[in-house]
Backbone bond lengths (Angstrom), bond angles and torsions (degrees), N, CA, C in turn:
res aa  C-N    CA-C-N  psi(-1)  N-CA   C-N-CA  omega(-1)  CA-C   N-CA-C  phi
1 M - - - 1.466 - - 1.514 111.29 -
2 G 1.326 117.06 -43.00 1.445 120.21 -176.17 1.507 111.02 -113.52
3 G 1.342 115.06 -162.37 1.440 119.86 176.04 1.514 113.35 84.41
4 V 1.338 114.14 -163.09 1.459 121.24 -173.94 1.525 111.68 -61.50
5 A 1.337 117.26 -42.78 1.462 120.08 -178.22 1.525 110.61 -61.38
6 A 1.334 117.23 -43.59 1.455 120.48 -179.86 1.521 111.12 -65.84
7 L 1.328 117.12 -36.72 1.463 120.49 177.16 1.523 110.26 -61.56
8 G 1.328 116.93 -46.78 1.461 120.61 179.76 1.514 112.39 -62.45
9 E 1.333 116.61 -42.40 1.465 120.30 179.74 1.528 110.70 -63.68
10 F 1.330 116.46 -41.56 1.461 120.07 -179.32 1.528 110.62 -65.00
11 L 1.319 117.37 -42.66 1.464 120.44 179.07 1.531 111.31 -64.15
12 R 1.319 117.07 -39.60 1.468 119.72 178.69 1.526 110.78 -64.38
13 K 1.339 116.95 -41.70 1.465 120.02 178.30 1.522 110.48 -62.76
14 C 1.326 116.39 -41.42 1.469 119.93 179.01 1.526 110.37 -64.38
15 R 1.322 116.77 -43.59 1.470 120.74 -176.02 1.521 111.32 -67.54
16 T 1.331 116.68 -46.10 1.465 118.98 -177.14 1.523 112.17 -72.87
17 G 1.341 116.17 -19.97 1.459 119.08 179.02 1.514 114.02 -92.98
18 M 1.328 116.80 2.16 1.467 121.22 -176.66 1.521 109.61 -107.64
19 S 1.312 117.06 121.79 1.464 120.28 179.91 1.527 110.38 -83.01
20 P 1.335 117.99 153.91 1.473 120.36 175.27 1.520 111.98 -56.57
21 E 1.338 116.76 -37.91 1.448 119.77 179.72 1.525 111.00 -62.76
22 A 1.340 116.63 -45.48 1.460 120.61 -179.84 1.522 111.64 -65.64
23 A 1.332 116.28 -30.86 1.462 120.56 179.94 1.525 112.55 -79.37
24 G 1.333 116.36 -9.33 1.448 119.70 177.34 1.509 115.13 82.52
25 I 1.343 116.65 26.59 1.470 118.68 179.80 1.529 111.28 -113.70
26 G 1.323 116.63 22.91 1.460 119.82 175.41 1.509 112.71 93.28
27 D 1.316 114.66 174.92 1.456 120.94 179.93 1.524 110.73 -69.53
28 A 1.339 115.01 143.42 1.454 119.38 176.43 1.522 109.34 -71.89
29 P 1.331 118.07 133.30 1.465 119.84 179.45 1.519 111.11 -65.27
30 S 1.324 116.00 149.30 1.462 119.39 177.97 1.521 109.47 -63.26
31 G 1.302 115.51 143.78 1.458 119.98 -179.69 1.518 113.60 83.82
32 R 1.328 117.37 4.87 1.462 120.84 178.80 1.528 109.16 -62.95
33 R 1.317 117.14 126.93 1.458 121.20 -174.21 1.524 112.59 -94.45
34 V 1.315 117.37 -19.54 1.456 120.99 -176.96 1.527 110.04 -80.44
35 R 1.317 116.59 129.04 1.466 121.16 176.10 1.521 108.54 -81.64
36 G 1.319 116.42 121.39 1.450 119.33 -178.08 1.517 111.42 82.57
37 L 1.320 115.75 -146.72 1.454 121.38 179.84 1.529 111.21 -91.74
38 R 1.316 115.94 153.99 1.460 121.08 170.30 1.533 108.51 -81.21
39 R 1.321 115.12 156.22 1.467 118.87 176.44 1.526 110.59 -59.61
40 E 1.332 116.23 -38.01 1.462 119.82 -179.54 1.531 110.81 -62.03
41 E 1.324 115.82 -37.22 1.461 119.92 -179.56 1.526 111.28 -69.52
42 V 1.339 116.11 -41.81 1.462 119.19 177.48 1.522 110.43 -61.92
43 A 1.325 115.96 -46.05 1.462 120.35 -178.96 1.525 111.07 -59.68
44 Q 1.319 116.56 -44.02 1.467 119.97 -179.71 1.523 111.14 -63.90
45 L 1.317 117.33 -44.51 1.455 120.96 -179.15 1.531 111.97 -66.46
46 A 1.338 116.18 -32.91 1.471 120.59 -178.43 1.526 112.35 -86.66
47 G 1.319 117.37 -12.01 1.459 120.27 179.49 1.513 113.66 76.58
48 V 1.346 116.30 32.36 1.467 120.46 176.46 1.519 108.28 -125.75
49 S 1.326 116.10 167.96 1.463 119.05 179.73 1.519 110.40 -75.30
50 V 1.316 116.50 154.99 1.460 121.31 178.05 1.527 110.24 -61.77
51 D 1.343 116.03 -40.67 1.466 119.93 -179.79 1.526 110.65 -62.06
52 Y 1.328 116.61 -42.15 1.458 120.56 -179.32 1.529 110.13 -63.28
53 Y 1.326 117.64 -48.02 1.459 119.72 -179.10 1.529 110.97 -64.57
54 T 1.333 116.30 -38.97 1.466 119.91 178.73 1.522 110.72 -60.70
55 R 1.331 116.01 -41.42 1.468 119.16 179.06 1.529 111.20 -65.37
56 L 1.330 117.24 -33.61 1.467 119.71 176.06 1.520 110.76 -62.78
57 E 1.321 116.75 -47.57 1.472 120.33 -179.00 1.525 111.88 -65.72
58 Q 1.310 116.60 -33.74 1.465 120.39 -176.36 1.520 112.60 -88.53
59 G 1.317 117.65 1.73 1.456 120.46 178.51 1.511 113.92 74.52
60 R 1.322 117.03 21.80 1.468 120.16 -179.53 1.522 112.07 -100.79
61 H 1.328 116.25 6.74 1.457 120.35 175.93 1.516 108.30 -140.55
62 T 1.317 116.83 136.57 1.463 120.71 -178.23 1.524 110.29 -114.46
63 S 1.291 114.99 155.61 1.460 123.78 170.77 1.522 114.82 54.75
64 P 1.332 118.86 63.69 1.468 119.35 172.46 1.523 110.20 -61.06
65 S 1.302 116.37 152.64 1.459 121.31 -177.50 1.527 110.98 -67.51
66 E 1.326 114.78 165.58 1.461 119.98 177.58 1.522 111.09 -61.34
67 A 1.330 116.03 -36.07 1.465 119.76 179.90 1.520 111.19 -64.89
68 V 1.333 116.87 -40.54 1.459 120.59 178.95 1.526 110.09 -67.61
69 V 1.333 117.41 -42.47 1.464 120.94 177.90 1.524 110.13 -59.39
70 D 1.323 116.64 -44.78 1.467 120.13 179.41 1.529 111.20 -63.43
71 A 1.339 116.57 -39.69 1.467 120.43 -179.92 1.523 110.90 -65.41
72 L 1.319 117.43 -43.72 1.466 120.78 178.81 1.527 110.60 -65.75
73 S 1.313 116.25 -37.22 1.464 120.05 177.99 1.524 110.60 -61.86
74 R 1.321 116.50 -39.71 1.466 119.71 178.12 1.528 111.17 -68.24
75 V 1.317 116.68 -40.50 1.470 120.21 179.74 1.523 110.44 -60.47
76 F 1.327 116.44 -43.53 1.460 120.41 -174.99 1.530 112.84 -89.82
77 R 1.336 116.93 3.36 1.463 121.82 178.01 1.533 111.16 54.94
78 L 1.340 116.56 45.84 1.453 120.95 -176.77 1.523 110.63 -74.28
79 D 1.330 115.71 141.34 1.453 119.35 173.59 1.529 109.10 -79.26
80 A 1.342 116.98 -179.12 1.458 120.73 -173.89 1.526 111.94 -60.65
81 A 1.335 116.85 -41.32 1.463 119.94 -178.61 1.527 111.16 -66.79
82 A 1.326 117.45 -44.35 1.459 120.75 179.95 1.523 111.02 -67.23
83 H 1.333 116.96 -35.97 1.462 119.73 177.25 1.532 110.46 -64.40
84 A 1.327 116.65 -42.84 1.465 120.42 177.54 1.520 110.60 -62.30
85 H 1.327 116.63 -38.81 1.467 120.73 178.88 1.522 110.91 -64.83
86 L 1.329 116.97 -43.89 1.463 120.55 177.76 1.523 110.18 -61.54
87 T 1.311 117.07 -40.29 1.467 120.79 177.84 1.517 111.09 -61.97
88 D 1.340 116.76 -42.11 1.468 120.27 177.82 1.527 111.09 -61.77
89 L 1.326 116.19 -44.94 1.467 119.93 -177.85 1.519 112.05 -66.16
90 A 1.333 116.57 -27.12 1.461 120.81 -176.72 1.520 112.84 -85.78
91 R 1.334 117.68 -5.60 1.458 119.76 179.49 1.518 110.85 -66.58
92 P 1.349 118.07 149.69 1.473 120.01 176.62 1.526 110.40 -57.00
93 P 1.320 118.11 146.29 1.471 120.44 178.92 1.522 111.01 -56.71
94 R 1.321 115.51 136.42 1.455 120.62 178.71 1.514 109.40 -114.26
95 H 1.305 115.73 144.19 1.451 120.66 179.01 1.528 107.46 -121.32
96 R 1.327 114.91 97.78 1.458 120.47 -176.94 1.518 109.97 -75.28
97 A 1.319 115.06 125.72 1.467 119.25 -178.45 1.526 111.11 -73.51
98 D 1.333 116.79 -37.66 1.460 121.17 -177.00 1.529 109.73 -116.45
99 P 1.331 117.25 150.96 1.473 119.19 177.29 1.520 110.68 -65.63
100 L 1.316 115.88 158.24 1.456 119.96 176.83 1.532 109.66 -61.54
101 P 1.313 117.64 136.35 1.469 119.50 -179.46 1.521 111.25 -66.52
102 A 1.318 115.81 149.41 1.462 120.57 176.10 1.522 109.31 -63.81
103 Q 1.309 116.41 143.20 1.464 120.55 -178.63 1.518 110.41 -90.70
104 R 1.306 115.09 141.93 1.460 122.11 178.20 1.524 108.98 -130.90
105 V 1.314 116.56 140.21 1.461 121.80 176.30 1.520 108.59 -91.80
106 R 1.328 116.28 133.30 1.460 121.07 -179.81 1.531 110.33 -61.66
107 P 1.330 117.51 141.71 1.473 120.30 179.59 1.523 113.20 -53.36
108 A 1.340 117.53 -36.71 1.462 119.71 -179.81 1.525 111.30 -64.18
109 M 1.346 117.19 -36.51 1.457 120.13 177.24 1.520 110.63 -70.31
110 Q 1.323 116.37 -38.45 1.462 120.44 176.04 1.530 110.28 -57.75
111 Q 1.334 115.71 -46.22 1.458 120.54 -179.20 1.525 111.21 -66.12
112 M 1.342 116.85 -37.65 1.455 120.03 -177.41 1.524 111.39 -64.17
113 I 1.343 117.46 -47.69 1.461 118.33 -177.82 1.523 111.21 -71.81
114 A 1.345 116.89 -30.02 1.469 119.17 177.24 1.524 110.82 -65.13
115 S 1.338 116.75 -30.51 1.467 120.64 -178.97 1.523 112.06 -77.90
116 M 1.326 118.50 -11.73 1.468 122.28 -178.19 1.524 109.00 -85.39
117 T 1.318 116.47 75.62 1.466 120.44 -173.63 1.521 113.02 -76.81
118 D 1.339 117.91 -16.76 1.470 120.71 -178.64 1.525 113.45 -96.76
119 H 1.330 116.58 -8.03 1.465 120.09 -175.91 1.525 109.98 -133.16
120 P 1.332 117.97 126.80 1.463 119.19 171.97 1.530 109.39 -61.33
121 A 1.326 116.48 135.29 1.468 121.11 -179.95 1.517 109.16 -146.98
122 F 1.299 115.78 140.40 1.466 120.49 177.07 1.522 109.46 -153.83
123 I 1.317 115.84 158.93 1.463 122.44 -177.43 1.520 108.69 -115.88
124 V 1.329 114.54 127.10 1.466 122.03 -177.94 1.522 109.00 -109.36
125 G 1.319 115.71 137.72 1.456 120.63 178.77 1.514 111.49 -112.16
126 R 1.333 115.48 -156.29 1.458 120.21 177.93 1.531 110.15 -59.16
127 R 1.321 114.74 150.69 1.479 121.56 178.36 1.523 111.50 65.13
128 T 1.320 118.46 11.49 1.467 124.68 -173.73 1.525 111.49 64.28
129 D 1.338 116.98 30.46 1.460 120.68 173.85 1.526 109.60 -66.94
130 I 1.329 116.94 139.82 1.458 121.75 174.41 1.524 107.80 -85.80
131 L 1.328 116.64 113.29 1.460 121.60 -176.09 1.519 112.11 -94.18
132 A 1.331 117.19 -27.90 1.461 121.31 179.50 1.520 108.60 -162.35
133 S 1.333 116.65 154.50 1.468 120.86 178.98 1.518 109.00 -157.43
134 N 1.329 115.42 152.94 1.466 117.33 175.96 1.531 110.02 -95.51
135 A 1.324 115.47 174.64 1.468 120.42 -173.29 1.522 111.96 -62.03
136 L 1.338 117.32 -37.55 1.460 119.78 -177.54 1.523 111.63 -71.15
137 A 1.316 117.67 -35.28 1.470 120.36 175.86 1.517 110.47 -64.92
138 R 1.333 116.15 -40.03 1.469 119.26 179.25 1.520 111.19 -68.41
139 A 1.344 117.05 -33.82 1.460 120.26 177.91 1.522 111.27 -70.05
140 L 1.325 117.46 -37.16 1.461 121.53 -176.99 1.523 111.78 -78.09
141 L 1.330 117.64 -39.81 1.467 121.66 -175.47 1.521 110.88 -102.25
142 T 1.315 116.89 -84.16 1.467 121.34 176.41 1.516 107.78 -159.55
143 D 1.307 117.03 158.12 1.464 120.14 -179.51 1.522 108.92 -85.51
144 W 1.323 114.86 94.60 1.469 120.05 -177.09 1.525 111.88 -60.60
145 T 1.347 116.92 -29.29 1.466 119.98 -175.60 1.524 111.95 -66.62
146 L 1.328 117.63 -19.37 1.469 120.70 -179.63 1.527 112.10 -87.31
147 L 1.324 117.00 -7.82 1.457 121.17 -178.41 1.519 111.38 -91.73
148 P 1.342 118.34 153.32 1.469 119.75 172.84 1.529 109.71 -58.08
149 P 1.326 118.44 146.55 1.475 120.69 -176.90 1.523 113.90 -50.17
150 R 1.322 118.61 -39.88 1.466 120.78 -177.51 1.527 112.32 -71.60
151 H 1.328 116.96 -14.86 1.464 121.17 -179.41 1.530 112.76 -97.93
152 R 1.312 117.29 0.64 1.475 120.54 -179.44 1.527 109.00 -84.05
153 N 1.291 113.79 70.61 1.471 120.82 -174.68 1.525 108.17 -138.05
154 Y 1.330 115.82 130.60 1.457 120.52 -174.79 1.527 111.97 -64.57
155 T 1.328 117.67 -45.18 1.466 120.76 -178.89 1.523 110.90 -63.97
156 R 1.303 116.34 -42.60 1.461 120.47 179.33 1.525 110.14 -60.73
157 W 1.342 116.37 -43.31 1.460 119.80 179.25 1.526 111.03 -63.51
158 V 1.331 117.84 -44.87 1.461 121.25 -177.35 1.519 111.26 -59.47
159 F 1.324 117.17 -41.50 1.463 120.18 -174.20 1.526 114.43 -90.57
160 L 1.319 118.56 -30.21 1.460 119.22 -171.04 1.525 114.50 -109.47
161 D 1.324 118.47 -12.88 1.457 119.99 177.26 1.534 108.64 -98.83
162 P 1.333 118.29 115.98 1.477 120.09 -179.76 1.527 112.78 -56.12
163 A 1.339 117.79 -26.67 1.461 120.20 -179.03 1.522 111.79 -63.05
164 A 1.331 117.35 -29.52 1.467 120.09 -179.36 1.522 111.22 -63.19
165 R 1.317 116.50 -32.92 1.471 120.01 179.35 1.520 111.23 -69.67
166 E 1.332 116.20 -23.62 1.462 120.29 176.32 1.529 110.91 -83.59
167 V 1.318 117.08 -33.28 1.460 121.05 -178.33 1.523 111.02 -66.49
168 Y 1.356 116.87 -47.56 1.464 121.04 -175.33 1.530 110.03 -95.24
169 L 1.312 115.77 118.36 1.458 119.59 179.01 1.529 111.28 -70.48
170 D 1.329 116.97 -23.61 1.471 121.89 175.42 1.526 109.21 -110.96
171 W 1.331 116.30 51.51 1.461 120.29 -173.10 1.530 113.25 -54.56
172 P 1.330 121.24 -44.86 1.477 118.75 -178.78 1.522 113.30 -57.39
173 A 1.317 117.62 -41.14 1.464 120.26 -179.99 1.524 110.77 -67.76
174 V 1.333 116.97 -42.40 1.463 121.02 178.58 1.520 110.49 -63.16
175 A 1.333 116.63 -44.50 1.459 121.06 -178.06 1.527 111.64 -66.30
176 A 1.323 117.46 -41.42 1.463 120.21 178.47 1.521 110.60 -62.43
177 D 1.336 116.61 -40.34 1.464 119.91 179.38 1.524 111.68 -65.29
178 V 1.329 116.77 -42.03 1.462 118.34 -177.05 1.525 110.79 -70.50
179 A 1.335 117.68 -31.40 1.467 119.83 173.14 1.526 109.93 -63.48
180 G 1.334 116.16 -38.93 1.457 120.00 176.92 1.513 112.57 -66.87
181 T 1.330 117.05 -33.82 1.467 120.53 176.14 1.523 110.61 -66.52
182 L 1.327 116.69 -41.00 1.462 119.66 178.53 1.528 110.30 -64.25
183 R 1.343 117.38 -32.72 1.466 121.51 175.34 1.522 111.16 -59.38
184 L 1.340 116.19 -40.56 1.466 119.84 177.82 1.523 110.60 -59.80
185 Y 1.334 116.54 -45.12 1.457 119.92 179.19 1.527 111.38 -64.42
186 A 1.319 117.12 -37.45 1.464 120.27 179.63 1.521 111.46 -62.77
187 G 1.344 116.85 -37.05 1.456 119.72 176.38 1.508 112.38 -71.94
188 R 1.315 116.40 -33.07 1.467 121.48 -178.15 1.519 111.76 -77.11
189 F 1.331 116.25 -34.75 1.468 120.76 -177.38 1.539 109.76 -127.93
190 P 1.331 117.69 69.71 1.466 120.23 -174.48 1.525 114.24 -68.24
191 D 1.334 116.77 -15.67 1.468 119.47 -177.52 1.526 111.98 -109.27
192 D 1.320 117.45 24.49 1.460 121.90 179.66 1.526 109.12 -88.80
193 P 1.332 118.76 108.35 1.476 120.18 -176.51 1.521 113.28 -65.97
194 L 1.334 117.89 -32.56 1.466 119.57 179.54 1.524 111.02 -69.34
195 L 1.323 116.78 -34.58 1.464 120.03 176.02 1.523 110.22 -67.62
196 A 1.332 116.48 -42.25 1.463 119.91 177.87 1.525 110.69 -61.95
197 E 1.329 116.43 -38.44 1.472 120.63 178.32 1.522 111.03 -64.46
198 L 1.330 116.76 -42.33 1.462 121.24 179.02 1.525 111.11 -63.41
199 V 1.330 116.92 -46.52 1.466 120.44 179.38 1.520 110.35 -61.47
200 G 1.322 117.17 -41.14 1.460 120.67 178.76 1.521 111.81 -61.73
201 E 1.325 116.86 -44.49 1.464 120.48 179.43 1.521 111.38 -62.82
202 L 1.333 116.78 -45.98 1.457 120.32 -178.44 1.527 111.40 -67.14
203 T 1.313 117.08 -36.64 1.463 120.81 179.07 1.520 111.34 -62.83
204 I 1.325 115.74 -38.11 1.464 120.73 -179.68 1.532 111.45 -74.49
205 K 1.338 116.72 -42.23 1.454 120.69 -169.36 1.528 114.76 -91.86
206 S 1.337 117.82 -17.78 1.460 119.42 -174.92 1.525 111.18 -128.67
207 P 1.338 117.84 108.20 1.471 119.85 176.37 1.525 112.65 -60.15
208 E 1.350 116.62 -34.90 1.467 119.14 179.48 1.524 110.71 -65.64
209 F 1.331 116.21 -44.22 1.460 118.49 177.99 1.522 110.45 -60.71
210 R 1.315 116.68 -43.24 1.466 120.60 -179.12 1.527 110.95 -58.78
211 T 1.313 116.76 -41.54 1.467 120.50 179.82 1.516 111.24 -64.97
212 W 1.342 116.59 -49.50 1.457 119.83 -177.40 1.526 111.67 -70.16
213 W 1.317 117.14 -35.21 1.471 119.90 178.43 1.528 110.33 -63.70
214 N 1.299 117.18 -43.69 1.459 121.40 -178.95 1.531 112.78 -69.94
215 A 1.336 117.14 -15.44 1.456 120.22 176.88 1.527 112.41 -76.81
216 H 1.343 116.97 -14.76 1.473 122.57 176.61 1.531 112.96 60.91
217 Q 1.331 117.29 24.77 1.457 119.21 173.72 1.528 109.09 -76.77
218 V 1.341 116.64 146.81 1.461 120.14 177.69 1.520 108.82 -121.85
219 H 1.322 115.09 153.30 1.467 120.03 -177.73 1.514 109.20 -148.79
220 E 1.314 116.47 129.72 1.459 121.67 175.64 1.516 108.65 -110.08
221 R 1.316 116.29 121.94 1.457 120.79 -178.56 1.523 109.75 -83.23
222 T 1.311 116.70 121.05 1.461 122.05 178.24 1.528 110.88 -122.17
223 H 1.322 116.46 -48.41 1.452 122.03 176.74 1.525 107.43 -164.61
224 G 1.298 116.31 163.38 1.460 119.06 179.67 1.511 112.03 166.64
225 T 1.320 114.85 -168.98 1.465 122.48 -177.80 1.522 109.25 -127.61
226 K 1.315 116.64 142.25 1.463 121.55 176.11 1.522 109.48 -135.01
227 R 1.334 114.69 137.57 1.470 120.97 176.04 1.521 108.29 -96.36
228 M 1.323 115.77 121.40 1.455 121.32 -174.82 1.526 109.36 -128.87
229 T 1.321 114.24 170.60 1.458 119.29 173.26 1.520 108.29 -148.00
230 H 1.328 115.13 153.59 1.465 120.89 178.40 1.521 107.23 -132.56
231 P 1.325 118.00 135.68 1.475 119.40 -175.14 1.524 113.83 -61.50
232 A 1.335 117.61 -24.29 1.465 119.41 -176.68 1.519 113.67 -88.22
233 V 1.349 117.40 -24.20 1.468 118.98 -173.34 1.521 114.17 -128.85
234 G 1.334 118.55 -14.76 1.454 120.66 179.31 1.518 113.46 98.52
235 P 1.347 116.52 -161.11 1.468 120.55 -173.01 1.531 113.12 -72.03
236 I 1.333 114.66 145.25 1.463 122.12 178.20 1.533 107.86 -140.86
237 T 1.311 116.69 119.25 1.463 120.76 173.16 1.520 107.75 -97.43
238 I 1.323 116.00 119.75 1.469 119.59 -176.24 1.527 109.91 -113.12
239 R 1.314 114.07 153.94 1.456 121.68 167.82 1.531 106.77 -108.58
240 Y 1.326 116.02 136.00 1.461 117.64 179.83 1.518 110.80 -119.30
241 E 1.325 114.75 149.03 1.450 123.23 172.79 1.521 107.58 -123.63
242 A 1.323 117.11 133.24 1.459 123.12 178.18 1.522 107.77 -107.85
243 L 1.316 116.56 115.88 1.461 122.14 -173.78 1.520 109.68 -116.50
244 T 1.323 117.38 118.14 1.458 121.69 177.13 1.521 108.90 -71.63
245 L 1.331 116.16 130.64 1.457 119.94 -175.90 1.529 110.40 -86.17
246 P 1.329 118.14 117.89 1.466 119.78 178.80 1.523 110.95 -66.18
247 G 1.316 115.24 137.46 1.455 119.62 179.21 1.510 114.66 85.85
248 D 1.330 117.40 -7.49 1.466 120.98 178.75 1.523 107.87 -123.13
249 D 1.325 116.20 102.00 1.452 120.96 -174.49 1.518 111.80 -58.90
250 D 1.330 115.49 129.46 1.461 122.10 172.06 1.522 112.82 58.53
251 Q 1.329 116.95 38.52 1.457 121.67 172.79 1.525 108.64 -121.24
252 T 1.332 115.82 132.82 1.460 121.63 -178.21 1.523 109.60 -127.39
253 L 1.318 115.66 129.26 1.462 121.35 177.12 1.523 109.05 -92.79
254 F 1.330 116.66 125.72 1.459 122.60 175.59 1.525 108.84 -107.43
255 V 1.327 115.25 128.43 1.466 121.32 178.34 1.524 108.06 -124.36
256 Y 1.335 116.05 129.60 1.461 122.31 179.24 1.523 109.19 -102.00
257 T 1.327 116.69 135.43 1.461 121.85 175.17 1.524 108.91 -132.63
258 T 1.334 115.85 166.96 1.466 122.06 175.92 1.522 108.74 -128.64
259 D 1.313 116.35 160.79 1.464 120.39 178.25 1.530 109.91 -69.15
260 P 1.327 117.79 129.24 1.474 120.47 -179.92 1.528 111.51 -57.22
261 G 1.313 115.20 136.99 1.452 120.64 176.90 1.511 115.50 79.66
262 S 1.347 116.91 1.04 1.463 120.44 -177.79 1.522 110.70 -87.12
263 A 1.339 115.18 165.75 1.469 119.91 174.52 1.519 110.50 -62.88
264 S 1.323 116.31 -33.64 1.463 120.24 178.10 1.524 111.13 -63.47
265 A 1.345 116.57 -40.50 1.464 120.34 177.84 1.526 110.62 -62.77
266 D 1.322 116.52 -41.23 1.471 120.17 178.12 1.526 110.88 -63.78
267 N 1.321 116.39 -43.40 1.470 119.78 -178.60 1.528 111.29 -67.13
268 L 1.327 117.15 -38.19 1.461 119.97 178.71 1.529 110.53 -68.45
269 R 1.332 116.57 -37.10 1.475 120.21 177.50 1.530 110.11 -64.02
270 L 1.324 116.46 -40.47 1.466 119.97 177.28 1.521 110.79 -64.12
271 L 1.331 116.35 -41.36 1.465 119.69 178.68 1.520 110.64 -63.92
272 S 1.324 116.81 -35.63 1.465 120.46 177.99 1.522 110.84 -63.73
273 L 1.314 116.55 -40.74 1.470 120.01 177.09 1.522 111.11 -63.29
274 L 1.318 115.89 -41.76 1.467 119.90 179.16 1.524 111.83 -65.79
275 A 1.339 115.25 -36.34 1.467 120.14 -176.37 1.522 112.51 -72.11
276 T 1.323 117.30 -23.87 1.462 120.71 -176.96 1.520 113.30 -99.97
277 R 1.308 116.75 6.17 1.474 118.88 178.08 1.525 110.83 -70.03
């Protein structure tokens, strides 16, 4: 998933997806056979030799400097999430002696989200594992507590549970984004065997995941809007905020809200009543 091979694949995707016009080197001549930029063009724009850049793409060079990473990021017009991903991929290979420790949510956080009866809330950990959720989140999405521990994963649910396609009215956009989020984790934790197992399962079982995963797009969830529906109450448009929890490594709190006075707010309030019966 990570390492030199992943760095080369990511650079190739960036290069072939970048037009000369977007890179600021003028219009592409008619009859140009190369898709995207040439390696020579990337090297010139980044201020490195063609041989050096070629070795990066081919996996024959490890750990480019921070200056080179920044230069390539500028050439490819990477956003903050993609730049962070490139930085992760460019780190020297690490060999973790011990597996990553299991994540636990602090009791105070468990109590806090349980008390949020008007807003769906859940905590996501590494690999997009669902670490905790309140009753309204389980009513709106799925009851994670009824699933085997290894299946309590947001990405797995989105791609492999048919119900997720009914929940999200814009399922393709949601699914593409979550595949991009998993890409970020893969760059951050290239030696995580459970993450590799999850990616392998999704690649085999979901053609859509395989397509989006191979595109090497990355996505960091911070805030946004999602159009959803629930069979008991109807459509609900939610706004979400993703809050990184200080003191808890790689844990993110997601809180869903609706516009006051909207039909979505009424439907979510009704769902809350149903969930607490």
